[in-house]
C-alpha positions in Angstrom: 0.0 0.0 0.0 1.3 3.4 -0.9 2.0 6.3 1.4 -0.8 8.2 -0.3 -3.3 5.4 0.4 -2.4 5.4 4.1 -2.9 9.2 4.3 -6.5 8.8 3.2 -7.2 5.8 5.4 -9.1 7.8 8.0 -11.2 9.5 5.3 -12.2 6.2 3.8 -13.1 4.7 7.2 -15.1 7.8 8.1 -17.1 7.5 4.9 -17.7 3.9 5.7 -18.9 4.7 9.3 -21.1 7.5 7.9 -22.7 5.1 5.5 -23.3 2.7 8.5 -25.0 5.4 10.5 -27.2 6.6 7.6 -28.3 3.0 7.0 -29.3 2.7 10.7 -31.4 5.9 10.3 -33.1 4.4 7.2 -33.7 1.0 8.8 -35.0 2.5 12.0 -36.9 5.6 11.0 -38.9 5.8 14.3 -36.0 7.8 15.8 -36.1 10.4 13.0 -39.9 10.6 13.2 -39.6 11.3 17.0 -36.9 13.9 16.4 -39.1 15.7 13.8 -42.3 15.3 15.8 -41.2 16.9 19.0 -40.4 20.4 17.6 -43.4 20.3 15.3 -45.7 19.5 18.1 -44.3 22.4 20.2 -44.6 24.7 17.2 -48.3 23.8 16.8 -48.9 24.0 20.5 -47.4 27.5 20.9 -48.9 28.9 17.8 -52.5 27.6 18.1 -52.9 27.2 21.9 -50.7 30.0 23.3 -50.2 32.1 20.3 -53.0 34.5 20.8 -52.1 35.4 24.4 -48.3 35.4 23.8 -48.7 37.3 20.6 -50.4 40.1 22.6 -47.5 40.0 25.0 -45.0 40.9 22.3 -47.2 43.7 21.0 -48.7 41.8 18.1 -51.1 38.9 17.4 -50.9 35.2 16.6 -49.2 35.9 13.2 -46.6 38.0 14.8 -45.9 35.3 17.4 -45.3 32.7 14.7 -42.5 34.9 13.4 -41.2 35.4 17.0 -41.3 31.8 18.1 -40.1 29.9 15.0 -36.3 30.6 15.6 -36.7 28.9 19.1 -38.5 25.9 17.5 -35.7 25.6 14.9 -33.2 25.5 17.8 -35.3 22.9 19.5 -35.0 20.8 16.3 -31.2 21.0 16.8 -31.3 20.1 20.5 -33.6 17.1 19.7 -30.8 15.8 17.5 -28.5 16.0 20.5 -30.6 13.5 22.3 -30.7 11.1 19.3 -26.9 11.3 18.9 -26.2 10.6 22.5 -28.5 7.5 22.4 -26.9 6.2 19.2 -23.4 6.6 20.7 -24.4 5.0 23.9 -25.8 2.0 22.0 -22.5 1.5 20.2 -20.6 1.6 23.5 -22.9 -0.8 25.4 -23.9 -3.3 22.8 -20.4 -4.7 22.0 -19.8 -3.2 18.6 -16.8 -1.3 19.8 -15.1 -4.5 20.8 -15.6 -5.7 17.2 -14.1 -2.5 15.8 -11.0 -3.0 17.9 -10.3 -6.2 16.0 -10.6 -4.4 12.7 -8.0 -2.3 10.9 -9.9 1.0 10.9 -9.1 4.5 12.0 -10.2 5.1 15.5 -11.4 8.6 14.8 -13.8 7.4 12.0 -16.2 5.8 14.5 -17.0 9.2 16.1 -16.8 11.1 12.8 -19.5 8.8 11.3 -21.8 9.7 14.2 -21.1 13.4 13.9 -21.6 13.8 10.2 -24.6 11.5 10.1 -26.3 13.5 12.9 -25.6 16.8 11.1 -27.2 15.4 7.9 -30.1 14.2 10.0 -30.5 17.6 11.6 -30.5 19.3 8.2 -33.5 17.1 7.2 -35.3 17.7 10.6 -34.8 21.5 10.4 -36.0 21.6 6.8 -39.3 19.8 7.8 -39.7 22.2 10.8 -39.2 25.3 8.7 -41.6 23.9 6.1 -44.3 23.4 8.8 -43.6 26.8 10.2 -44.2 28.3 6.7 -47.5 26.4 6.5 -48.8 27.8 9.8 -47.9 31.4 8.9 -44.2 32.0 9.4 -43.2 34.8 7.1 -39.5 35.6 7.2 -38.0 38.7 5.6 -34.6 37.2 4.9 -32.8 37.8 1.7 -31.2 35.0 -0.3 -27.8 35.9 1.4 -29.4 35.9 4.8 -30.9 32.4 4.2 -27.5 31.1 3.2 -26.0 32.7 6.4 -28.8 31.1 8.4 -28.1 27.7 6.9 -24.3 28.0 7.6 -24.9 29.2 11.1 -27.3 26.3 11.8 -24.9 23.7 10.5 -22.1 25.2 12.7 -24.4 25.2 15.7 -25.4 21.6 15.0 -21.8 20.5 14.5 -20.9 22.0 17.9 -23.8 20.5 19.8 -23.4 17.1 18.2 -19.8 16.8 19.4 -21.1 17.6 22.9 -23.8 15.0 22.4 -21.1 12.4 21.5 -19.4 13.1 24.8 -22.7 12.7 26.6 -23.3 9.3 24.9 -19.8 8.2 25.9 -20.1 9.2 29.5 -23.5 7.6 29.9 -23.4 4.1 31.3 -26.7 3.1 29.8 -28.9 4.0 26.9 -31.5 5.3 29.4 -29.0 7.7 30.9 -28.0 8.9 27.4 -31.6 9.8 26.7 -31.9 11.7 30.0 -28.6 13.6 30.2 -29.3 15.9 27.2 -32.6 17.1 28.7 -31.1 20.4 30.1 -30.1 21.3 26.5 -33.7 20.7 25.3 -35.1 22.8 28.1 -32.7 25.8 27.8 -34.6 27.4 24.9 -37.5 27.9 27.3 -35.2 29.7 29.7 -34.1 32.3 27.2 -35.6 34.7 24.7 -37.1 31.9 22.6 -40.8 32.1 23.7 -41.1 35.4 25.6 -38.9 38.5 25.8 -36.4 38.3 28.6 -37.5 41.7 30.0 -40.9 40.1 31.0 -39.1 37.7 33.4 -38.3 38.1 37.1 -34.9 39.6 37.8 -33.0 36.4 38.6 -34.4 34.4 35.7 -33.9 37.4 33.4 -30.2 37.5 34.2 -29.8 33.8 33.5 -31.9 34.1 30.3 -29.8 36.9 29.0 -26.4 35.3 29.6 -27.1 31.6 28.8 -25.7 30.4 25.5 -29.0 29.9 23.6 -30.2 33.4 23.9 -27.7 34.9 21.5 -28.2 31.9 19.2 -32.0 32.5 19.1 -31.5 36.3 18.6 -29.0 35.6 15.8 -31.5 33.3 14.0 -34.3 35.9 14.6 -32.2 38.7 13.2 -31.1 36.7 10.1 -34.6 35.4 9.3 -36.5 38.6 10.1 -33.9 41.0 8.6 -33.2 42.7 11.9 -29.9 44.1 13.3 -27.7 41.4 14.9 -25.7 43.6 17.2 -23.3 41.5 19.4 -25.5 38.4 19.2 -23.8 36.9 16.2 -20.3 37.1 17.7 -21.5 35.8 21.1 -23.3 32.9 19.3 -20.2 32.1 17.2 -18.0 32.2 20.3 -20.4 29.8 22.2 -20.4 27.5 19.1 -16.6 27.5 19.1 -16.4 26.8 22.9 -18.9 24.0 22.7 -17.4 22.4 19.6 -13.8 22.4 20.9 -14.9 21.3 24.4 -17.1 18.5 23.0 -14.5 17.3 20.6 -11.7 17.2 23.3 -13.9 15.6 25.8 -15.3 13.0 23.3 -11.8 12.1 22.1 -10.5 11.6 25.6 -13.4 9.4 26.6 -13.4 7.4 23.5 -9.7 6.7 23.5 -9.9 5.5 27.1 -12.8 3.2 26.2 -11.3 2.0 23.0 -8.0 1.1 24.7 -9.7 -1.2 27.2 
C-alpha cells in the first residue's frame, strides 16, 4: 500500500462509518420521526394554543408570534438531534460493537466522525421539515437569499458543535436510558431564554440567567437573520459559544473514546 493510500485511510473509514449510520437511520426511521415530531408539536402548541395570548405579550397577534417563536423551535429541532446522537453513541458503547471495531483495521477517529456527520445530515432534514411546517402555519421571514445562506451555515455550525457535545454525553453515559436523559437540560434551555417570551418580562434572577445563557444569542441571531433585523453583538456571542462547545465537546469526546477504545 502506498503512502498516499495510508494518508487517506481515516477519510475512507469515516465515509464507511457515515454510511453505516445513515443505513441505521433508514432502517429505524422511528427515531427520526420522533426527532421531527417533538419540535413540530411544540410549534403547533405554541402557535395555536398559546399564540393569541403570547402574541399580545410581544405587541402583536398570533401571526406576529409565529415569526417570533419559529427561531426557538428551529433551535429545539437541533437540540432534539443531540438526544438522538447521545442515544446512538451509547448504544454502540454498550452493545459490544466497539469490541468488534477494535479487532478491525480501521481508523479510531472514524467511529466518532461517522456519528457526527450522520447526525448533522439528519439535523438538516429535521430543520427543513420544521421550517416547512412553520411556513405552512404562517411564518413569514423577511430574509434575503444571502441571509438564508448565512442562516443555513450558522445552523450547520451550531449543530456540529452541539453534536460533538452529544457524542461526549453518549460516551459518559453508562446506559442508553442515561444517554436519553442527560441531554434534557439542553432541550429545556430554549424555554429559559428569549425563545418564547422576551427576557424583560421575566423576574430579575431568571432574566439575568436568560440573557447570559448560550442559547439566547443563538436565538437572537436566528431571529435577526430570518426577520432582517440588526444582529448587534448576538452573532459574535453565538459564534463564540459554538466554538467553545465544539472544541470542548471534541476534546472531551476524544479523551473518553480513546480511554474506552483502549480497554
